[in-house]
N, C-alpha and C positions, 0 to 999 in steps of 0.2 A: 623218620627222625623222631626223637623224643617229643612229647607234646610240649608246645611252647606258646607263650604269649608274646606279642610284639613289644617293642621297647620305647615307642613314642607315638604321638598322635598321627604321624605320617603313616604308621602301620595300619591305621583304620582304613586306608585306601587299599583295596585289593588289587595289587599291581601285577599279579601273575595268575596263571591257570591253577597252579598248585595252591595258592592262598584262597582262591575262589572255591576250589573243590573242597578244601578243608572246612571252610565256613559252612558249606552246604551239608557236609557229611555229619557234623556234630548234631544238627537238628534232624536230618533226614533219617537217622537211626531210631528216632522216637516218634510216637503217635501224637499228632497235633490235635486230635479231636476227642479221643477217649482217655479218660483218666486211667493211669497205669496201676492204680491201687488193686484192682481185681486180679492182677497178674502176680500179686505177692511181692516178694523181694526180687526185683528185676535184676538180672545179671549185670547189665550196664545200661544206663539211660542218661539223657540230658536232665540235669537237676538245677533248680533255681531257688533262690531265697527271696522272700518278700519283706523288705524293710518297713513297709507300711503296716503289715499285719503282725510281724514278729521282729520288732526293732532290736538293736544290739543288747538292750538290757532285759530282753525276754528270752525264753528257752529257744535254742536253735531249732529250726525246722526247714524242711525242703519240700518243694512241690514239683510236679511233673510238667512237661511242656504243655499238655492239654489244659491243665489248671491255670497256667500262666495266661493262656489265651482267653479262657472263659471266665474264670473266677477272679483273676487278679488284673484284669485289663485296666490300665491307667494307674496301677500301683507302682511304687518304687521297687523295681525288680533288679537283681543282679545275678548274672549267670555264673554257675559253678562248674561249667564244662560238663563232664560226665562223672558219675559216681557208680560204684559197683554195689550190688546187693542192697539196693535202696528201695524203700516203699514210700509212696507219696503221702505226705503229712497233711495236705490241704484239708481244712475243716475239722481237724481233730482237736483234742483238748488244748493244745498249744495256741490255737487261734481264738480262744475265748468263745464268743457267741457266733463267730463267723462260720458259715456252713458251706461245704463244697457243693457246687451246683451240679456237678457231674456224677458224684457218688457220695451222697449224704450219709450213708450208713456205714461209716468207718469206725474202727476201734479208737479208743481214746488216745492210744500211743502205739507207735511201732518200735517195739523193744529191741529189735535187732538192727535198727538203723544206727550208723556211726556218724558222729558230728565232730567237726573240727572248727577252728577259728575262721575257716573259710566261710562258714554260714553267717558270720557277722561281718563279712566283707573285708577281712584282713588275711594276709598271706605271709609266707616265708618265716624264717626265724626272727626277722626284724619286726613282724607284726604290723606291717603297713598295708594300706589299701591298694587296689589296682584298678584303674590308673591312679597314680599318686601325684597330685598337683604340687606337692612340696619336694618331690624328688627331681633334682636337676640333672641327675646322671642317667642318661638313656641306658637301660639295661633290660635285656629280655628275661622272661621268667620261664622256668622249666618245671614240669610236673613230675613228682616222684610217683612211681607206679605202685608203691606199697601203701603209703599213707594218703596219697593223692593230693597232698598240699603242693602249692606252687612256690618256687624259690627263685630269687634273683640269682643270676649266674655268678655274681660277685660274692654271694653268700654260701656257695656250695662247698667251699674249702678245697677245690681242686680245679685244674684247668678244664675248660669246657670243650668237650670233644665235638668235632664237626663232621667227620666223614659220613657219607650217605648210609652206610650199613648200620650206623648206630640207631637203635630204636627206642631204648628205654633207659631211665635213670633211677637209681635208688639212693635216697639221701643217707647221710651218715647215721642219723638216729635210727632209721629203719634197718640199716646194715647191722648196727649193734643189737637191734631187737631180734634179728635172726643171724647171729654171729657166724653160723656155718657158711653164710654167703661169702664171707671174706676168703674162705678157702677156694671157692669157685672163682672168685675175682682174681686170684693170683694166676690163674691159668687162662680164663676166657674173657675177662673184662678188658676194656680198651681205655687207655693203654695198660698193658700188664705190668703195673708198678711192683717190682719185686724187691724185697729186702733180704739181703744175704749177710749172715753174721760172719762167715768165714770167707775171706777174699779168694782162697784157693778153690772155692766152690763156684766162682763166678762163671767159668766156662761151662760147667755142667748146667747151671741155671739158664744161661743163654740158649743152650741146646734144647732145654726143656721148653722154654718159651717159644722157640722156633717151631718145635714139633706141635705145639698147641695152637699156633696161629692159623686163622682161616686160610683154606687152600692147601695146607700142609698136614691136615689131620689124616690119621689112618682110617682104614675101612671100619675098624672097630669103634673108633671115636665118633665117626659120623653116623653110624647106623645103630650103635649100641649092641651089635652082635659081632662075635668073632669072625674073622675071615674064613672063607671056605677051606676046609681041611684042618682047621684048628679046633681045639676043644676048650680053650680058656673061657672061664665064666667069672665075671666080676660080680660079686655079691653086693658090694656097696661102692658106688663111684666116689662118694665122699671119703671113705676110708682109704681108697686107693690114692686119691689126691693128697690126703694128709700124710700118707706114707712116703710120698715124694719129697716132702719137706719144704715145698715152696711156700713162701709167706709174702703177704702184701701188707704194707703199713696200714693199720686200721685207722685211717684218717681221711676225711672228706667224702663227698658223694662218689658214686661209682657209675660209670656209663657202661652199658652192655650191648654187644652186637646182636644183630638179627638172629632169632631162633635160640637165644641163650637159654631159654627155659627148658628146651629139649635136652640140654646137657645135665639138668638136675637129676639126681638119683631118685629112683622110685621104689626103693626097697621099703619094707615095712617099717623099719626103724626110722628112716628118713621121713617117711610120710607122717609118722607120729611127731617128728620134730617140726615139720611144717605146721601141723595143726596146733601144737603147743605155742608156736611163735605167731600164730594167726596169719600165716602167709600161704595156706594151702592152695589158694587161687593161682599161685605161680605155676602150678602144674597144668593149668587149664589154658591151652593156646588161644581159645576163643575169648579169654578175659582181656586181651590186649586192646588198647585204643585202636591199633591198626585193624584188628578184626572187626571192631564195632563200626569204624568208619567205612570199611569195605562193605559191610552189610547195608549201611546207609546208602551207598552208591548203587548197589545191586538191586535193592528192593524197590525204592520209589522211582529210580531213574533208568533202570534196565541198563542199556548200553550208554547211559549218561548223555542223553540228547542235548542237555544244556551245554555241555562242554563241546559236543560235536557242532552245535550251532555257532558257538563263539569261534571255534576253529575255522568255520567257513567264512568268517568276516575278515575284512582287511584290518590293518593295524588301527586306523582311525576309528572304525566302527567298534573295535574291541575296547578302545579307550572310552568311548561313549557308554558302552555297556558297564564297564567297571565303575565309571562315575555315577551312573544311575543306580547301580547296586549299592554303592557307598551311601548315596542319599537314602536308600531304603533302610540300610542298617542304622543310620543316624537318626531318622525321623519316625520310625515305628518299630514295634516288636517284630523281629524277624522270625517267622514261623515257616514250617514246610508249606503251608497253604499260601503264604505270601510269596515264597520262592516259586511255587508252581504258577501263580498268577503272573509273576514277573517273567517266567519262562514263556507263557502264552503271549504276553505282550511283545517279547523278543521275536517270536515266530511271526506274529502279525506284522511287525516292523520289517522283518526279512522279506515277507511276501510282498509288501508294498514296494519295497526297493526293487524287487525282482520284476514286478509288473511295470515299474517305471523304466525298466531297462538298466538299472544299476545293481551291481552285485555287491 
């Protein structure tokens, strides 16, 4: 699913395996002990802002997970989820005389970092904080995969799509920033909202939409290669779509199905257009939140023994674990180290119950 934030305090309680797994993945994909600065502009990592060191009236800055744990322990920190191509700012010019304890020899500024109002603790087109004590309307937030801002679903300007195959959302502003995406949206976005100027074309449009729906794509559409025995070569997928004449109302955010990025044209002309619009990362399948979280599961947890351990417990024991993990989240900074410690305590608890004859 698209990256989402819960919509009320009750969502702080991790009530399912999926929510527990997601909470672990975001942190597990980043190093909790070593500042990421030496790695340069990291493709994707968990990023945090320190309201103690860089308050809202200061220049925006972001710090890595390790610096949150070591340099900013006890500070007013808020999580920014993950950011792409970001380099840790901890201890640079923006922090005044504050020096990074893990990597003090940093440049004064990271010129390629991009900052939004998220670094001041506000989100969406409404510019409100999250969680928002003044907002009485429970409303989930969804992250745009281009600008990486978070939006209340009520402010997206479109119905919120729910099917499991939906993975990513692009807000209206970012769609207009890369207007060629509207052409792709007419065929592969969900739902495929099509605008037809001539009513007589309605049947043809319906047929075109059906041909483009998942599960009904041709061999050429799915693989990017002509079927065996044919010689058709499509030089530019975008031009081919434009030639079909399908249009989508350029309004509201757009939800995209799984693997939609693979549908984008990779010809030289289109690659230049991606660079010009600043969205060249859309061609990188490893850029997605899904890929980042998958790495987080595979690298520190292997076969994910935490989830395996929880699955071995009965329902009452699972509820106890969820309650304990909720307390961990509410009363201390949740780091990968803390998660591993929590995991070891779970294993010890499991061993004690087994030795006592209780499963």
